[in-house]
C-alpha positions as CSV (number, residue, x, y, z in Angstrom):
1,N,-22.0,-39.2,105.7
2,P,-20.0,-38.8,103.3
3,A,-21.6,-36.2,101.6
4,V,-21.0,-36.0,98.0
5,D,-23.3,-33.4,96.2
6,Q,-25.6,-32.2,98.9
7,A,-26.4,-32.3,102.3
8,E,-28.5,-30.8,105.0
9,L,-28.6,-30.4,108.5
10,L,-31.9,-31.1,110.3
11,L,-32.6,-29.2,113.3
12,D,-35.7,-29.6,116.0
13,N,-35.7,-26.2,117.4
14,T,-37.7,-26.4,120.5
15,G,-38.7,-22.7,120.6
16,N,-38.3,-19.1,119.1
17,T,-34.7,-18.7,120.1
18,S,-31.4,-16.9,118.8
19,V,-29.3,-19.3,116.7
20,R,-25.8,-19.6,115.3
21,I,-24.7,-22.2,113.0
22,D,-21.2,-22.2,111.6
23,L,-19.4,-24.3,109.2
24,V,-15.7,-24.8,110.3
25,D,-12.7,-26.9,109.0
26,V,-10.5,-29.4,111.0
27,L,-8.1,-26.5,111.9
28,G,-11.2,-24.6,113.4
29,R,-11.4,-21.7,110.9
30,T,-15.1,-20.8,110.1
31,I,-15.7,-21.6,106.4
32,E,-19.2,-19.8,106.2
33,N,-22.0,-18.7,108.5
34,L,-25.0,-20.5,108.2
35,H,-27.5,-19.0,110.1
36,H,-27.3,-16.5,112.6
37,G,-30.3,-14.8,114.4
38,P,-33.9,-15.7,115.3
39,M,-35.0,-19.2,114.3
40,G,-38.7,-20.3,114.9
41,A,-39.7,-23.6,116.8
42,G,-40.3,-27.0,114.8
43,E,-38.1,-28.5,112.3
44,Q,-35.6,-26.5,110.5
45,R,-33.4,-27.7,107.4
46,I,-30.3,-25.7,106.7
47,A,-28.4,-26.7,103.5
48,L,-24.7,-27.3,103.7
49,P,-22.8,-26.1,101.0
50,V,-21.1,-29.2,100.0
51,A,-20.4,-28.9,96.5
52,T,-18.3,-25.8,97.0
53,L,-16.1,-27.7,99.4
54,E,-13.0,-29.7,99.0
55,S,-12.8,-33.2,99.9
56,G,-12.2,-33.4,103.9
57,M,-13.5,-33.3,107.3
58,Y,-15.9,-30.6,108.5
59,M,-17.8,-29.5,111.6
60,V,-21.3,-27.6,111.9
61,V,-21.1,-25.7,115.2
62,L,-24.6,-25.0,116.5
63,E,-24.9,-22.3,119.3
64,R,-28.1,-22.0,121.0
65,D,-29.2,-20.8,124.4
66,G,-25.9,-21.0,125.8
67,A,-25.0,-24.5,124.6
68,V,-22.5,-25.5,121.9
69,R,-22.8,-28.7,119.9
70,T,-20.6,-29.8,117.1
71,V,-21.6,-32.4,114.4
72,R,-18.5,-33.8,112.1
73,F,-19.1,-34.7,108.6
74,T,-17.1,-35.6,105.6
75,V,-16.9,-34.4,101.9
76,R,-16.1,-36.7,99.5
């Protein structure tokens, strides 16, 4: 962090479950849905579309099994 040309989200999924991953700007607007649906168990890598984003702060919002986790990152 900060991301320049490329970045990815590394997720260790504990089991086969439905997952939603959204890329959100600082105003809370969804920029892009990165994944929505079933995801297998184990390590998953999700590419972030850094090259298409303007400089600034963004968040990845992960929703899984009723829990929500937010990770912030900066694009330079």
